[in-house]
N, C-alpha and C positions, 0 to 999 in steps of 0.2 A: 342385510340383503344389498343395500347400496354399495357397501364396501366390496362385495363379491362382484356386483355389476361393474364397479369402478376397476377392480383387478381384471376382470375379463377384457373391458375395452382397452385398458392400458396394454395388455399382452398382445390383442389383435392389432392395435395401432403400432405397437412397436415392431410387430413382425412385417407390417406393411412398410414402415419406415426402413427396416434392415433391407427389404427388397429392394427399394428405391436407392439405397446409398451407393451400392456398386454401380448403378446406372449413372449416377452423376459423376462418379470417379471416372467411368469410361469416357464420358463426353469430355473431361478435361484432360484426358490423356491424348498425347500427339503421335504414339506409335501407330504404325499402320496395322489396320485390323486384317490380320492373316486368317487363313482358315482355321477356325477353332476346333481343337480337339474335343472328344467327348469329355465333358465336365465331370462325368462319373467315375468312371474309373474302375473300381475293383470288382464289384459283384452286383448282379442284378437283384440280389436278396436285399441289399441295404438300401431300399427304396424310400425309406422315411428321410434319409439325408438329401436324396435327390430322385424324386419319383420317376424321372424320364431316363436315367441312366441305363445302360445296357452293359453286358459284360464283355462284348466283342466289338470291334470296330466293324459295323455293318457295311461301311463304305467298301470294304474289301470284298464283300460277298455279292456280286452281280448277277449270279444265276439264281434261278427260282425253280420251284418244283418241290417234290416230296424229298428228294435226296438232299437238297440244300437247306431245307427247313430242318430236317433231322441233323445235318451238320451244325447249323446254328444252336440247335438245342443241345447238342453234345458238348459244344464249347461252353455254353453257359454253365452246365453242370460241372465241367472241368474245372472252370475258373472260380466257382462258387466258394464262400468260405465256409459253408456247412452243407449238410445233406440236402440235396435239391434237385428236382426234375423240372425240365422246361419244356414247352412247345412253342413253336414258331409258325409265323404265317408262311404260306407257300409263295406268296408275293404280295405286293403293295395291295391292301383291300381284299385279300382272299385268304381265309383260314382253312385248314384242312377239312373242317367239317362246317356245315351249315349252322350248327349250334355249338357254342363254347363248351358246354358240358359235354357233349359227345367227344370232342377233341381231348378234353381232359381225361376221359375214361381210359385213353390208350396209354396214359402214364402209369408207371409202377405204383400200386398201391391204392389207386383212385378207382371209386365205384360211383355210380350216379342212380337217381331214381328219375321217374319219367312222369310227365303230366299228359293230359289228353292229347291224342295225335301221336304219342311216343316220343316226343321232344323231351330232351334231357332238361332237368329243372334244378334238382338239389345234387351237391356234390359231397361225398364222404372220402376221407384220407385215412390210409391204413386202418380201414374197416371202422373208424369212429364216424358216428353221424354227423349231418350237417350242422348240428348246434355246436360240435367241437372245432369247426372250421371257421375262418374268418376270410372274407373275401375283400380285397382292396383293389382299387383302379389307380394306378400310378402312385402306390403308396397310401391312398386315401380311402377311408372307409366308405363304402357305399350304403346309402339308406335302403331300406327294404320295404316292400308293400304287404309283407305278412306280419303276423303276431309277434315273430321272433326276430333274431338277427340274421338268421341264416338267408343268404341271398339267392333269389330265384333267377336263374340264368335264363329264362325264357324271356325276360324283359330286355335283354342285351343282344342285338344281333353281332354275330362273330366278325362281320365286316369291319367294325370300328376298332378292333384291337389288332396288334402285331404279334402278340405273344403272351404267354402266361408261364409264371414261376410258381411251382408247388414246393414251398420251403417246409421240409419235414423237422429240421433241427430248429434251433433258436439261437438268435444273437440279441444282444440288449439294444442295439440300434433299431431293431424291428418292433413294429406295432404289437403290443401285446393283445392277447384275446384267442389265441388258437392253441389247442392241444393236439388236435390231429394233424393239422397243417395250415399254413398261411398261403392263400393263393393271391398272388399279385398279378392283375391283368396289366398289360402294357399297351399303351398306345405308340403308334409310329411317330417318327420325328422327320421333318422336312430335310434334316441333314443326313438322315440315313443314306439317301442317294441325292447328292447334290444336283442342282439344276431343275429343269421343269419336267414333271412326269405327271402322267394320267392314266386312269384305268377305268373302264366302263365295263359293267358285266350284266348280263340278263339271264335269268334263269325261268324254267318252267318245270313244274313236277307233278307227278301223278302216282296216286296210291291205287294198288291193284285191288285191294280188298273193297274199299269204298267207292272206287271209280270216280274219285273227287280230284280237282286239279288245284295248283298253286302257281303263283309267279313271284318274281322277285327282280328288282332293279337296284343296282349300287354303282357309285361312283366315287372315285378319290382322285383328288388333285394336290400335287406337292410342288413347291417351288422354292428356291433359294435366289436372293437377289442382294443388291447393294454390296457387290464384291463378296457374296457369300457370307454376309454378316447378319442377314436376316432370312427368316423362312417362314413358309406358311404352308400349312396342310389342311384341306377340307374334305370331309366325307358326308355322304348322303345315302340313306338306304330306304328302300320302300318295298315291303313284301305283303302279299295277301295270299292266304291258304284256306282252303276247306278241307277239313279232316272228320274222320269219324272213328270212334272208339267202341267197340262191342265190350259191354260189361255184364257181368253177373256176379252175384255175392249173397251172402247171408246178412240181409240188411239190418236186422236187429240184433245179431248175435244168436249163438246156439243156446238152448236151454239145457240146464244140468241141475239134477236133483242134489240136495244137501249130501254130504259124506262125513259121517261122524269121525272118520280117521283124519279129516282135514279141519282142524278148528278155524282155519280161515276162510272157509266156504260154507255159507248157510243156504246156498241154492238161489236160482234166479228165475224159477218156474212161476210166472205171474198168475196163471189160473189155478195154480196147485200143483203138488208134485206129481211127476209123471208116473202114473199107476197102471201098468199094463194089465195086471190082473183085477183091476176094479174093486179091491177090498177097501180102498179108503185109507190104507196104511202104507207107510214107507217100510217096505220090506227089505232085508239084507240084500238080496239080489237087484234091488233097485236104487241101492246107494249110488250116488255119482252118475245115474244114468243121463246120457245125452241125447238130445232129440232136436230136430228143426224148430226154429223160432219164426224166422221170417227169411223168405229169399225173394230175389228179383232177377229180371233179365231185361237188356235193352241196349240202347246205343246213345252215346253222347256225339251230338253233331256241334261241331265248332266252325265259326267264320272268323279267321284271325286275321288281324291287320296290324302291321309293326312298321313303324318308322324311326328313323334315328338321324340325327345331325351331330357332327363331330368337328372340332376346329382347334387348331394349335398355331400360336405364333411364336416364334422363337428369335431372340436378338442375342447375337454373340459379337459384340463390338470388338473384341480382342480375345486373346487366349485365357484372360482372367476372369472374364465376366460372361455369365448366361442369365438371361431372363426368359421364362417360359409363362405365357398365358393360354390356358386350354380350357375347354368346355365340352360338354357332352349332354344331349337331350334326347330322350326316347320316349315314346309312346306305344304301349301295347294295348290293343283292342281285341279282346278274344271273348265274345259272348259265346256261352254255350248252352244248348238246350238238349236235355237228357230226356228221351221218351222211353218209358220202362213199363213192363208188366210185373206187379208185385203180388206176393202171396203170403198170407199171414195164418198159418196152421198151428198156432200156439195151442199147447195142450190145455184142456180143461176137462174135469170130469164129465163123461158122456160125450165128449166131442170125437174121440177117435174109436175105431174098432178094427179089426183084422190087424192087429199090431204085431210087427216082426222086430226082434231084437238080436243083434249079433254083436258079441265082444263089447257090450256095455254101451252101445249105439242103437237107438231106434232107426231102423233102416226103411221101415214102410208102415203105412197105416191108411185107413179109408176114413173119409169124412162124409158121413151120411146123416146127419142129425138134422132133422127139419126146422129146428128153431133158427130164425134169422140171424141170431147173434152167434150161434154154435156152428152154422155150417161155413163151409169156405165161400168167401166173398172176394173173388179175383178183383184186383184194383188197378186202374191206369194212374201211373206217376209221371207227371211232368215236372222236371227239375231243371231250373235255369240258374247260370251263374253270370252275372253282369261284372266281369273283370275288366276294368279300364285303368291302366297304371301309367302314370307319368313319373318319369325318373330323370333327374339331372345331376350333373356335378360340374361345378365351375372353381377354377383356382389359378393362382399365380405363385410361381416359385422362382427363386433365384439362387445363384451360386457365385461367390466371389473369392478368388484367390488373393487374399490381402497382401501376402508376400510369400516367399519361397517355403515358410514354416506353417502358415495358417490359411485355412479355408473356412469361410462362413457360409452357411445355407439357411434359406428361410423358405417356409411354405405356408400359404393361407388357402383355405378351400371351404366350399358349402356344398353339401350333398342333400337332396331332398328325394322322397318318393310319396306319391299320394295316389290313394285308390278311392273313388267316389261310388260305393255300391249300396249305400244305405237304403234298405226297403226294397232293392229292386232285384233281389235273388228270390226264387220261389221254390216251394216243395208242396205241390199241388196234387191232390189224390181225389179221383173219382171211383166210386165202389159199386161193383155190380150188385144188383138186387133180386136175382133170379134164383129160385130153389134149384140145387143140383146136388150130384154126388161126385166126390173127388177123390182120387187114389194118388197117394205121393210115394215114390220109391227112390231112395238115394241110389246114386250111382258113383262111379270114381270120376266123374267128370265135374265140370263147373256148375251143373244144374242137375237137379233130380228129374226123374221121369214124373210128369204131371198130366193126368187125364181127368178131365172135368166134363161130365155130361148133364145137361140141364133137363128138368122135368118135361119140357116142351120137345125134347129130342135133340136139341142143338147141342153140338160139340164145341168146346172152346177153341181148339186149335183150328178146325176146319171153318167154324163159324167166322172167327177173326180174318182168316185169309179169304173168305168169300164174302164179306160184307154183310153177314147176317145180324150184326149187332147195330142197335141205334142208340140215340140219346136216351130213349126211354127205358133202357136196360141198366141204367146208371143213376146213382144219387150222388149229390155233393158230399163232400167228407172233409178230411183234413186239408187245410190250406194255410200253410205257413209262408209268410211273406217276410223277408230279412235281408240283411246285407250290412257290411261294414263300410264305415268312412274312416280310413286310416291315413294318417300323415305322419310322417317320420323326417326330422330334420337333424342334420348333423353339420355342426361347424367345428372345424378343426385348424389348428395353428402349430408350426413347429419353428423354433429356432436352434439351429446345430452348428456344430464347428468340428473340424478336424486340425489337430495341432501335431506337426512333425516333431518327433523326438530324436531318433537316430542314434540312441545310446541303449545299452543294456538289453539289446535285442528287442527293443520297443521301437517300432516304427512310427506309429500314429497313436494319438489319443483321441478318440471321438467323444463328443459330449453333446448333450442337447436338452431342450425342455419342450414338452408337448402339452398342449391344453385341447381338450375335446369336449364338446357340449351335445347332448343328444336330447331331443324332445320328441316323444312318440305319444299319439293319442289315438284311441280307438271309440268311436261312437257306434255302438250296435243299434240298428233300427230294425225291429221286428214286431210281430203280433202275438207273440206267445205269453209274454207277461200279462197282457190285458185279456187273455183268453181268446183273442180273435181267430186263432188257428182253429179252434174247434165251433166256432160260431155257426156254421153251416153243416154240423155233422150230427150223428145219431138221431135223436128224436126231433131235432131242428133241420134234418137233411132235406133238400129239396130235390124232387125228381129232375134230371138235367133236361128231359123233354119239356118242362114247364118254363124253361128260361128262354123259350123263343125259338129254339132250333138252331143248328149249325155250330154248337160248341165243338162237337166231335166232327173235325173238318178233314181228316186225313187218315188213310190206312197205310201203315208203314210195311213194307215188304221189301227190305233192304237187300242189295246184291251181297251174296257171300256171308250173309248175316249168321254167325255163330257156327259155320259150316264145319269148324274143327272140334266141335262138341257134339258127341253122338246121342245124347239123351234125347228123350222124346218130350217136347214141351212146345208151346206157341211159338211159331217162327215169324208170324205177323202179329201186329198190334196196332191198336187205335191210338191216335194223337189229337192234341187239341191245343189251340193257341191260347196261352195264358191271358195276355192283355184282353183278348176277345170275351174269354170266361170271366174275367173280373168286371168287365164292362156289362155282361149280362147279369151279374149278380147286383151290381149297382142299379141296373134298370129294374130290378125286382123289388127296389126299396117300397115299402108301404104295404106289402102284401102280409096277411095274418101269419104269425109265427105260432107254432104249437105250444110254445111257453106262455102264450097270452099277449104277448108284445108283437110288434111289427117288425118286419125285416128292415134293418138299417146298416148299409155296408160300411158307414164310418166306425161302427162298433168292432169291425174285423180289420180295420186298417192299422197298418204298422206304425209304431211310435217308438220314441227313444226308449231303449233298455237300459236303465242305469246300472243294473246288476252285472252286466258283462261289458261295460264301457269302463274306460280308464285314462289316466293321463300319467305319463311317466317322464320324469326329468333326471338326466344324469349327467354330471360333471366330473370330469377326470383330469388330473394333472399327472404327468409322468416325467421323471428326470432319468437320464441314463449316462453312463460313462462307460467306455469300453476302450480297452487297449488292444491294438493290433501288433503282433509279435512275429518275428521270422529268424530263421537261421540258414544255414547252408542247405539243407535239404528238408526244412520244416517252415511252416507257418502256423500262426495261431491267434486266437483272440480270446479275451476274458474280460467280463464285464458284469454290470449289474443295473437292473432298471427297477426303480422305485415308483409304485403306482398308488395313488390314492383317489379313491371314488366316493362321491356323495349322491345319494339317490333320495328322491322324493317321488312318492306314488299316491295317487288319488282315485278312489273307487266310490261305490254306493252299495249299501246293503238295505235290504227290506225283508222283514219277516212274514212268513207265511200265517195269515189270520185263520184261514179255513180252508178246506178241501172238499169240493163237491163231485160226487160220482155221477157222471153222465149216462154211463153204460159200461159194458165190457171193455176194459183197458182204455177207458176214456174218462178223464179227470180234469177239472178246472180248479187251479189254486187261486185264492185272493190274498193280495199282499198288502202290508201296511205302506205308508208313504216312505220313500227311499230316504236315507240318511247318509251324509258323506262319511267316507273313511280316509283318513290322512295318515300315512305312514313315512317316516324318515329313516334312511339307513345309510351307513358308511363302512368302508373297509379299506385297508392299506395292505399292501403286498409288497415284499422285496423279492425279486426274481433274478437271481444269479444265473449265468450261463457261461459256458466256456467251449471252444472248439480248437482241435488240434489236427494238422494235416501232416503226415510224413511221406515224402516221396522217395521210394525206394529207388526209382528210376524217373526219367522224365515222363514215362508212360504209366507207371505203377504207383499207386498212392492209397494210403490208408487214412481214414477220417475216424476221429473219435469226437464226441459230443455229449455233453452233460448239461442240464439246465432244469430251472424250476419254471413251470408254464401256468397260465390260467385262461379260462374261457368263462365269460360272464353268463350269468342265466339268461335265458330268453326273456325279451322285455316284458311279455305277457306274464311270465311267471313271477314277476316282481309287483304286479298289481293285485291288491286284495279284493279281486273279483269273485262271485259265485253265482252258480245257477242251479235251479231246481225244475228246469224245463222238462225233464223226464217224467215229472209227475202227469203231464199231459197224456202219456200213453201208458200209465200204471207202473212206471219203474220209479220207486221212490229213492232217487239218489241225489244228494247234494254234492256238486263238483266246485271245489274251490280252485280258483285260476292261480292263485300264488300269494306271496307276501315279500315285502321289501326286504326281510331279514334273511332271505335265501342266500347262501354264500356261493361265490363263484366255484366252479370246477377248478382245482389245482392239480398239478401233476409234477412229479419228479420223474425225468425221464432221461433216458441215455441212449446213444446210437454208436455203432461201429459199421463202418462202410469200407470195403475194399473195392477199388476201382482200377481196372486195367484198360487203358486205351491203346489195344494191341494193333491198330492199324487206322489209317485216316478214316474219320467218320464212324469208327467202330469202337465198341466198348463192351466188357464184360464186368459185371458188378454184382456184388452180394452184400447185404446189409441185415443186422440184427438190430432190434430196438425193443425198449422196455419202457413201460409207463405205469406208474402208481397213481392212480386218481383218486383224489380225496373229494368229499363232499359232492359226489356225482349225485345228479338230481334224478329222482325217481318218484313213483306215485304210491302213496299208501292207500290201503283199502280198509275201511272200519264199518263192518256190517252192524246193523241192528242199533244204530245210535238214536238216541232221543235229542231232536234239535228244537223241541219246543212246540211241536204240532200235535194236538191232543188226538189219540187214537191211531198214530202212525209212527213207525220207526223207520229211519232212513239209513241207506248205505252212504257212507261219506268218503269221498276221494279228494286227495289234497296233494300237491307237490312237496317233497321233503328232500332234504340233503341225506343221501345214504351214508353208509359207513365209508367204504372205500371200494375200489375196484382195480384189478390188475391186468394189464394188457402186455403180451409180449408177442413178438412175431419175427419173421424173416422175410426179406425181399431179395428177388434175384432178377437180373436183366441181362440180356445179351442183345447186341445189335452189331450187324456187319454188312458191308457192301463189297461186291467183287467188281473188278474192272469191266466186266461183261454187262454191267448194269443191273444185275440181280442183287437183291439185299433181302433181309428178313430183321425182324425186331420181335422180342419175346419178353415178357414181364411175368413175374409170379409173386404174390403176396400171401403168406400164411399168418394167421392171427389165432392167438389163444387168449381168451378173456373170461373173467367171472367178476362178480360184483358181490357185496355183502351188505344187507340192509337189516339192522337189529340182530346182527349175527347169523341171519339166514342167507345162504348162498343163493344168488339168482344169476341167470344169464344177464350179461350187459347188453341192453337194447341198442339196435341199430349197428351192430358190429358184424360184418361178414366175415366168417372164418377163413375164406380164401377168395381171391380175385385173380385172374390172369387174363392176359392179352397176348395175342399172337398175330404178327403182321407180315405179309409178304409182298416185295415191292420188285418192280422192273422199270428202269428208267434209262433209255437209251435214245439219242438223238431227239426227235420231236415227240416220241411217245413216252407216256408214264401210266404205269398200271400198279395198283396196289389193292390188297384186301386185309381187312383186320377183324379179328373175332375178338370180342370182349366178354369175358364170363365172370359172373358173380355168384358164388355159392348162396344157399338159403341162409337168412339170419333173422333172429328174434326181433320182432317189432314192438310187442307188448307182452308183458310177464303176467302170468296168473290171471288170464282173462276169464277162465273157467275154474278157478281154484288153483292150489299149488300145483306147479308143473305143467299146467295146461297153458301154453304160450302160443300167441299168434306169431306166425313167421312169414316173411317173404321168401318165396320159393326160388330156387336157382334159375338164371336166366343167361342165355348167350345171345349176344347182339352182333350180328355180322354185317359189315359195310364193305363195299367195294368200289373203286373208282378208275376210270380210264381218261386220259386227256391227250390231246394232239395238238402240238403247236404247228399251226399252218404255216405261219412265218413270224417274224419278229413282232409282228403287230396283233396278229389274231391267234386265238386258240378256242378249241372246242372241248367239253368235258362231259362225262357221263358218270353219275354216282347212284349208287343203290343202297339203301338202308334197310335194315332187318330182313336181310335176304333169306334167313331161315323161317320167317313169319311166326317168330316166337310171341307168345302171350305171357304177360306178367301175373303170375298166380300167388295167392295167399291162402294160408291153411292154419289149422291147429296142429301144431307138432309135425307138420308134414304129412298127415293123415289125408290122403285124397278124398276121403268120405266126408271130412269135415272142412269143406271148402269155405274160404272166408272172402275171397275175391277173385275176380278174373277180368283181365284188361288186354284186349286184343287190338293192336294198332295197324296190322297189315304190313305189306311190303311196298315200299315206295322207290321211284326213281326220279332224278333230277337231271335235266339236260342244261347244260350252260354254255354261254358264249362271251368270251372276253375281248375286248379291244384296248390295246395300249398305244399311248401317244406319247 
């Protein structure tokens, strides 16, 4: 261990020394420090050699706006050594969209998923999900606040970057870890425009659905001095926004009977098989029958605050030396509170009557059983998420042209991301306690029709709207307190070089060594392992009215709530403040408990959950060598990257000693003391790559590329965690988080791209690609397993390496501007994919079969107008959720944005941007069947007004 530590320290100190050597040389030189050229040179993709380099001399581009940004992006694509698409800032400190992910969605083959409020969060390339994508910032890997490696773009304001490259091919000089695509975010350089420049921008936004507002302030300052040998760039962003997301969904999944024709499905009906004729037997016409399990409706309210600071200092003492010190620090504070009405109509014998069945789906039934545990008991759900994320990245890199034949580079950086939410997230339920009769009928909308009439004559929908329900109508119920403490730290260093050859068509020989160390830890703090989530439920429930009053402190009748869903269900609902509720429970300490004890809130308090906590350390060494070649009408590169990774994962295990049944669908498990589980793993891969470009003319080129690539498993999939938390609500499933022996995804891939730059700022391109993915990670489902708990069999889920998957597709793009200021841009990507696990063909999860984007622009004089529609087809998000062939899918979505800006003069400008102008909602379903809705998220239409001042 000491030898490893010594090796690591020697490497990092060696890199630091290498970075300082050219500086010492520069001080000793007497030559006049002339204006330094871009030390980069050739391609924005090769960011590992020099993270700050760009593919064109941006000093020559003095104009701003949509047209200029697309011109820069076109040149980046044209000069790239492999298949690549790029996007550039409209001007210093201003990106095309307020969110980086939204801007990336305009690129051919890129699709995104959205978080609360409709903001883009995760990015997929060529249909492959975020886990197949690697995000870097100036060539450095960004730490993440989630369980995996996929970067959450909502932590990063777009104002701090000047561009992004989506590299779809592969080169040996590039950081490994991406199969779908490598996304390298670029920060601006003070030498992009020499001299002193500054821009200040203020924005205000409003969402039409929620009628909530937001605001943002950003400023960027850039200056070069000391005879243009030194430069500094500083940026700051502060934004705050209130938003709302209306949601509905099948909270606990659908219930489906066993189907003898499907040996992989034993049914999941907790209360017994769905039995419409009541004969107590599973008849042939009841095989695989589907019915509602749970469903909910409500809103997520978010008060998001985001700030970021960025800085860069560059020293270019002469043409041969460049030293760059840069840093980025962001904080995202986005607490969410979700107020929901939830319903649990799970089937049990005698619970349903007047049952309607259509095409194997129970579409309607009545619940009129007077038994308190059999009747419908509508619930209030208050769900909060305390997401506060601190992300930073600091580094130094240098470039030294030792002589006319040799250039050396070095880079050293540290990236970290931390989220401290342990025990601060909540999932708290209050349960109605009044006898009633309820009728439920499925519709083709996001919610079924729900009619609940209480024995005292009150109606659920009108009673909620008119304030007819009080604390006395509710009992305490489920109360889960949870949250993660996650810390991700990455330290990386690279020493590289470029040797000029100039013979045998070999221009340069690139070589280098990279060391990356990653340490990620997760501590889950919750109250499910100790049974605290059920401490105040069932027989030990408390009437909320006995807690002193004031727990139910609000009636929510939100503007435009679910007004695009036509079903009949409660449109108003009660809410309560969780901290006040928890304080009321604590104040109830000492009161007699029906089980013979007294209430003690500490028994329900969250504590460290070892079963879902982990420590993962990863150490990677990579060596690469790549030859750049060229001829009269062609250029190429061929190389190899050798990657060696060692992984150590630590988690904990605890066996279930006993299970106590507290009531219907309510159980408590007692666990043995946890014992540590320590696993070590390692792997080594040789990753060859080659690219070839043939220029038929100066404007028409053909690209060919072939490579072997890899993407590492998500960090949490390496940790041997497990959970049986579902025992609490009667679903006996053990879920294994992962194991250290999971192999990375690997792919053999090929690209062919034809690009025609038929006019200035214009391009027509078509590309085909193929990927054969080995070891793709999927989930196994093993029903009816004996895990050592007497009297109970468990379903077991675990991540496994699948056999293989095949993905192939075609991309097409067209962009053109006319002299009159009109322009358009269109992209289309079509994917075909399938995967195999144990010889069984399955859809490959997370792959959209097609995505396309169409943009129209007009830019003339001071005016700039644009509109872009981005469309993603539906795609499978989880396979076999209700048996073989019953897949959850994300349904198709079209996102329309538009903007207009006016340059008042050289100093001032004003802009207006609209997001989600079609007011689309993101929906999920089983196999695209609208009767089997899995989720509904509506964000509303929003507008942003901005004002910029340049100095």
